[in-house]
N, C-alpha and C positions, 0 to 999 in steps of 0.2 A: 493401526494402519496409517500410512502416510498418503495424503492426497495431494497431487500436484495439478495445477491448471496452467496451460500455456495461453498467453494473451498476445495479441499483436499490439503495435504502438498506439492504436486507437482505443485499446481496452476491450477489443472484441475477443471472446473466448474461442479458441481454436480446437482444443482437445483437452481431455483430462487423463491423468495417469494415477495408478494406485500401486503401492509397494507395501511389504510387511512393515510393521511398526518399528522394527529395530534397524531400518535402513537409514543410513546417514544422508545428509543433504548432498555431500560431495559425491556419494555413490549413485545418486539419481541423475546428476546433471549430464554427464557425458553420454550415458546410454540414451537419454531422452533426445539429445542433440542428433545422435545417429539415426534414431527412429524418425524424427521429424524430417530429416533430409531425405530419407528413403520413402516415407509415407506420402509426403506432400510435394516432393520434388523441389524443396526450398534450396536455393543456391547460396543464399547469404543470410545468416542469422547473427544478430548481435545479442549476446547474453548480458542481461542487466541483473545484478545480484547485490545483496547487502554484504557487509563485511564478515558476517558470521558464516556464510555459506561457502566461500571460496578459500581454499588452502593454497599454500605456495606450490605444492605439487600439481594441483588442478590448474593453476595459472600457467605452469610450465607446459602441461599437456595441451591447453588451449593454444598457447603460442606455437607449439609443435604442429598442431593441426591448422594453424593460421585462421582460427575462429575469432572474430571480433568480440570484445567484451568491454563492459563498463562495470566496475565493482567498487564498492565502498572500501576505503582504507582505514585501518585503525590509527587513531590520532596519537594516543599516548603510548601504546605498547610497541609501535613500530618506530625504531630509532631513526630510520631513513625519513619517514614522514614527519616525525617530531622535530628533528634537527635540521634536515636539509630542505624539505618541501615547505613546511610552515615558516622556516627561518629565511627563505629566499626572498629578497626584496623584489618589488614589482608592483605595478599599478593594476587595480581591478577594473575590468570592463563591466559597465552596468547593463544588465539584461532587463530587469524590471525595477522601476523606481518605487518610492514610497506609495502605499495604497492611498487612493482617493476615495474608494468605496469599499464596502465589505466584500464585494464580489471580485475585486481586482486580485491578480496573483500576488503572492507575497514577494517582498523585495528580494532581489537576487543579483549578485555581482560575481564574476568569475575571473580567474587568471590561470595561465598555463605555466607549468613548471616541468622541466626535464631534468632527470638525474641519470646521467649516462644515456642509455637507450630506453629508459622507462619514462613514460609520459603520465603526468599527474594534472588534475584540474582541481584547483582550490576554489571552493564556493563559499560565499558569505551572505548571510541574511541579517540585516541590521535590526529587524524586529526581534529575531531570535537572540541576537547579541545582547539587546537590552534585557530580555527575559533571563538569559543566563547570568548576567551581572546581578540582577535583582535576586535570583535564586541563591547565588553564591553569598551575597550580602546577608540574606536571611539565615543561611547555614552557619556562617561565621558568627553572627550575632547569637544564635542558639548555642554554639560551642562556647563562646565567651561567657555565657550565662551559666552553663551546666558543668563545664570542666572544673571550676573551683570547688564544686560540690562532690568531686570524686566520681563522676559518671564515666568510668572506664569502659562500660558496655557500649558507649557511643562509638568507640574506635573500631568495633566490629563492622560498622557500616562503612562501605567503600566511599560513599559520598562525603562522610565526615573525615575519614582517615587521611585523605589526600591533602588536608589543610593543617595537619598537626605534626609535631615532632616530639621525640622523647626528651624529657628534661628531668633527670634524676629518676625518681620512682614514679613520676607522673607524666602528663602530656601537656603541651602548650601549643597555642596557635602559632604557626610559622608564617610570618609576613611574606617571606620570599616565595613560599609555595602558593600562597593566596595570589600574589602578583603574577606568578607563572601561569596560573589557570586562566588569566585574562586573554592569553593568546588564542585560546580555543573558543572564545565566545562567538556564537553564531556561525561557526565554520564547520565544514565537512570537506573531506578530500576524496577524490575519485581517482582510480587508476584505470587507464584504458590503453588499448593498442589500436584504436580506430584513428581515422583521419578526420573525424567529425570536428566541427567548430566547438570551442569550449562551451558555448551556450547550449548547443545541441546535446552535448554529453550530460550537462547538468540537468536539463529538462527531461532527458530520457530516464535518468536515475530517479527523478522526482515522481515519475509515473509508477514507481513501485507501490505508491499508496493505492493504486487501482486494484492491485493483487490483494492487499490487505483488506480493502473494502469488499472485494469479491468473496473472500473466505468468511468475513463477518456475515455477509448476506446468506451464504450457504448454511452457516451454523444456526442463525437466528431466524431470518425471514423465511427461508425455505425449509427450516426445521430438519436439516439433514441428520443432526444428532438428537438423541441417541439412536443407535442402530442395533436392532436385536435380530441377528441372523447367526446361523451356525456354519454355513458354507461360504467359501470364498466367492463363488459365482453369484450368490444372492446379495452379498455385500457389494460386489461390483455393480450389479444391476441397480441396487438402491442408490449408490452414488451417481451412476450414469443418469438415472431419472432426475436426480437433483441438478445434474449438469445440463440436461435438456431444459429443465425449468429455468435455469440461469440464462440460457440462450434466449428463451422466450421473454424473460424479464428485460434483458439487455435490448432486445429488438423493440419491445414495447416502449421503453424509455427513450430510445433513439427516435422512434416515430412521434412520440409526444413532444420531444424537443424540436423536431422538424416542423411541428404545427404551432410552435411558440409556447408550449407548455413545459418549459424546462424544469421548473421547480415543483414537482409533484411527488409527495411522499408515497412510498410503496404501500405502507400500511393503509393509507387513505384510499388508494386504488382498490385494495382487496376489500375493505369495508364497504365502499360504495357499490362495487360490483356484486358483493354478496347480498345487498339489499334489493337488487334488481330481480324481480320474479314475474312469472306469468301464472295466472290462476284460471282454471277451467270452471265455467259456470254453465248452467242449463236454464233456459227461460223460454216458455211457450214452445217447447219442442225443438228449440234451436240450441246448439252448442257454441259457446262463445269463449274466447280467450281474452282475459283482461290483464294488461301489463301494468305493473306499478311504475311510478314516476322514476325517471333516471335522475337521481340526486347526486350532488357533489360533482366529482370528476368522471362519473360513469359515462356521461354523454361524450366527454372529450376523448375518452379511451376508445369508444366505438368509432368516433370520427377519425382518430389517428390511425386505426387499423383498417379503415375502409369498409366497415360492416354497418349496414343500415339497421337501426332499431325497428322492430316490428311495430305496427300500429298499436295505439293504446287499447283499442278494442277491435277484434277481428272474429269473423265467423269461420268455423271449421266444419268440414263435412262429417 
């Protein structure tokens, strides 16, 4: 099966969708947009998607329906992006500068490029550029060490193959190809038909990490997988219960953040709440309830949701 979740720009889950496992990403997008418009009365939706989900025919359909979109563009396989967009001179506008602390957003600079009536936003991260350069240097060094030994199997790796050329019966490192790869360091390109500012476009695309984090949570923390059911209806019910749990988790994390407890691990919340118990005891003809101590973040959780903990010791009828 294919599971899709719709989030708003703040990361709040709106609804979930399920399709048969052989449904393509492109085949899910347009029907979902239609249903969202009818179900919630949404007048304006901006689609944000990575480069693997949107085909040229889908972009054309979105343009025909006048639906706003922000999609990742392929850097190397798209000739227009490679030659015209990345090759266009122009100054970058800084959105975020170098980090001062680990919690600061990663560096980001953007510039706008038009090719006929198509709008592109080129994004640049100087931290990622340094990492890309170091990774490439390590790959080239490994190739220089192993190619003379006849390691032709390395060429089957796409990461290695882009740096070599055929020389006689063997391969050698091509300095021009190595230099050409530098133009991609720390960069990604977005295509959009919106009138948003370039910085807004880039930041909206970066929010895709929330979707990836959400699915990791559903698979691991919420233990959605594996699913053992025979009927479609029970499978949908299982996933829907996970979706409801996801809503509760998101709301709890938002309330903790509002109380100043932004960095609280979900696993710690579960462990501390699981250790909170009430024990019934009987003494001298009286029934008493004894509550264990609220350890770790359990007290913070109760405070965040506005629920008072019962007394440590209370008498019951």
